[in-house]
N, C-alpha and C positions, 0 to 999 in steps of 0.2 A: 700639246701642240695644236695650234689653230688649224682649221680645215685647209686654209690656203698656205700653210707653212709646210716645209718639207724637212726631211732628215739631212743634217749636214754631213754625217758620217758616210752616207751612201753615195755622196757625190764624188766625182773624180777630182784630182788636184786642180785641173784647169777650171772646172765648174765651181769649185770652192772659191778660187781666186776671183772668178768673174762675179760671183754673187756677193762677195764682201766689198767689192768696189762699187762706186756709184753707178747706177744703170747707164749703160752706153759709154762708159769711160774706159773699159778694159782694152788695153793695147799690149799684146804680148811681145816680149823681146826675145830674140833668138828662138823663134817658134820652130815647130817640126819641119817646116819647109826649108829652113836653113840647113837641115840635115847634119847638125853637129853631134856626132856620136862618140861614144867611148872607143878609143883605138885598141882597147885591150880585150873586150869581151868576145869579139868574133874569133880571135886567136884561140880562145878557150871553148869554142863551140857554143857560145851563148849569143842568141839573136839580139843585137842592140836596138835601142829605141832612138828615134830621131830627135828626141828632146832629152835623152839620157835620164828620164824620170824627174826632171826639174822644170817647173813652170815659173817663169819670171814675168810679171806683168806690171805695167805702170798704169795709173789712172788717178782717180780722186776718191777720197773718203770724206763725206760731208763737205764736198767742194774744195778740199785741200789736197795738194799733190801727195801721192802715195805710191809705194812700190810693195808688191806682195810676192813672196817666194813660197811656192807650194811644192812639197815633195810628194811624188806619186807612189803611194805604198804598194800598188799592184805590181810595179816593175821592180824585180829583184829585192822585194821586201823594203823598198824605199832606201836601199843602201846608197851610201855616198861614195862616188868615185871621183876620178880626176876632173871630168867635165862637169858633172852635176855640182860638185863642190865649188868649182871655179865660177860657175854661173851665179851661185848664191853669194859667194864672197865678193865677186865683182859688183853685183847689184847693191850690196850693202856699202861697198866703198864708194860707188857713184852717188848713193844717197847722202853719204857723209860729205862728199864734195859739193853736192847741191846745197847742203846746209851751210857749208863754209862760204858759199857764194850768196847766201841770204835767201835761198829757196828752201823753206822748211818742209822737206820731203819726209813724210811719215813712213815707217817700215813695219810690215807684218810678216811673220814667218809661220808657215803651217807645217808642223812637224808630223811626219808619218814615216818613221825610219827605224830600222834595226841597227843603225850606226854605220861604221865604215864598210865599204864593199871589199870583201876579203880578196877578190880577184885583183884588186888594185890597191893592196894594203898600204904601202908607204905613200903612194901618191894621194890616196884617199885621206890618209891621216894628215898629210900636209895641207890638203884643202880644208879639212875641218879646223886645223889650227888657224888658217887664214880667216875662216868664218868667225872663230872666237875673237880674233883680233879686231875684225871689222865691226862686230857687235859692240865691243868695248869702246871703240872709237865713236861709232854713230850714237850710242845712247847718251853721250855727253850733250848732244844737241836736241834730240827729240826722243820720246819714248819708243823703244823697240818692243813690240808686242808679239809674244809667241802664243800659238794655239796648238794644243795637243788634243785631238778629238777621238781618235780610234779609227780603225781597229788594230793597226800594226803596233801603235804606241810610239814611244820615243826612248831609244836606248843608246848605249855606247857614248862616243864623243859628242853626239848630237844632244844627249841629255845635259851635257855641260853647256852647250849652246842655249838650250832652253833655260837653264839656270842663270845664264848671263843676261837674259832678256829683262827689260825694265818691269814688265808685267807678263804673267803666264796664265792663260785660260785653259781649263780642262773640262772635260765632260765625264760622266760616270763611266763611260766605256773606254776612257783613256788609260794608258799605263805609262809610267815614267820611272826609269831606273838606269843606273850606270851599266849594269849587266843584265841581259835578258834572262828569263827563267831557264831556258834550255842551257845557256852557257854556265849558269851557276850550278845547275844539276850535274852537268858534265864534269865540272871541276871539283865540286864538293861532295857529290853523291846524292842519290835520291832520298836518303834518310835525312839529309840536311835541307834539301829544297826539291820538292816534287813539282816539276813543271806542268804536270797534268792535273794537279789539284787546283782547279780554277778558283774556287772560293778563297783558298790560301793565297794564291798569286794576287788576286784583286785586293785582298785585305792588306797586302804589303806594298803593292806598287800601283794600285788602281787610282783613278782620278779623284774619287771622293776622299780617300784616305790621304792622298798627297795634299789636297786642299786643307783638310783638317789639321795636318801636321805642318802647315806653313810653307810648303814647297810650290804652291800655286796661289794666285791672287784672286781668281774667280772660278766658280764652279757652276756650270750651266747645263741645261738639258740639251739633248741632241736635237737642235732646231736651228735652221739657218737664221731665223729671226733673232733668236736669243744669243747665238754666238756673235752675230753682227752687232747687236745692241751692247753686249759686253765689251767687244773690241773697241767700239766708238767711245764707250765710257772710259776705258783704260787710256786711250789716246788723249781724251779731253782732260784727264787728271794732270797731264804734264809730267815733268820729270819726278820720279819718286824721291822722297826726302833722303832715304837711304836704300841703296841697292842690296838685294839679298846676298850677292857675292861679296859685299863688303863686310858681311857679318860673320867672317870666318872664326873669330874668337868665340862667338856664341856657339857655333856648330862644333868647333873642336872640343869645347868643354862638354857638350852633350855626348859626343862620340866617345870621349874618354870615360864617361860614366857607364858605358855599356859593359855588362858582365858577359864576356865572350865565352865563358865556360858553360853557358846555358843557351839553348835554342831560343833565338829571338822570335817573338810572335807579334801580332798586331797590337795586342794590349801593352806589351813592353814598349813598342815604338811610340804608341800614343802617350804613355806615361812619361816618356823622355822628351818628345817633341811636340806633343799635342798643344794646339792653340785652343784653350778652353771655350772661347766664345764662338768657335766655328762648328756648326752642326749641319 
């Protein structure tokens, strides 16, 4: 990292969004002064946030219209509730409307989330479904770029959202998985999955191994400069020839080859899914 560069991971969601947009172009929508909070948290003794942990900002990237949605991992583990989910889904839907009107609005999603907010389970799940639908719509017009940097990671239904993106960027500190380590341990037992074994966890769900196994398109250092350069590179590639989510036949065949009678480890996963040219 250069002396004038800084860590991307250590920034708040709002500051991440601000630094990825062109300097001076950041304009937040439904900012904390609007005081749009979750109506459910206070009833359960949880202090809400005025942005519900979701930052939506418009601006430009390389001079082109863009919208960035950044999840604040510090608030409720980046969990997705009714309001935060609706903010992200609506921003994606508005970007799609812009594109249909001839305004090529680019979209970037910053994932820092444990998945659905359990206190708002059904409403949160509905919002995540809306996000999936909105990504699938928008990616027909422009690349939708996802970034998972760390330290919370990206889990649950939002890991599906990450998989639906046209391109996904990860850092070494990122984690990506359908279920979080604690959830797997709780359901399958510590003998199956020890959530405290950090080397094991990162060997299965860490950013580096996810990139090597083809679940991410770019692997970058924890640096604002490098994350931004990679994001711009992905946007400039245009629409991918084939979306990862369209390769279900390929992944189903791989999954069917797994011997579930044995404990899966990192070497097994790499032997099944490894992309040999990725180091």
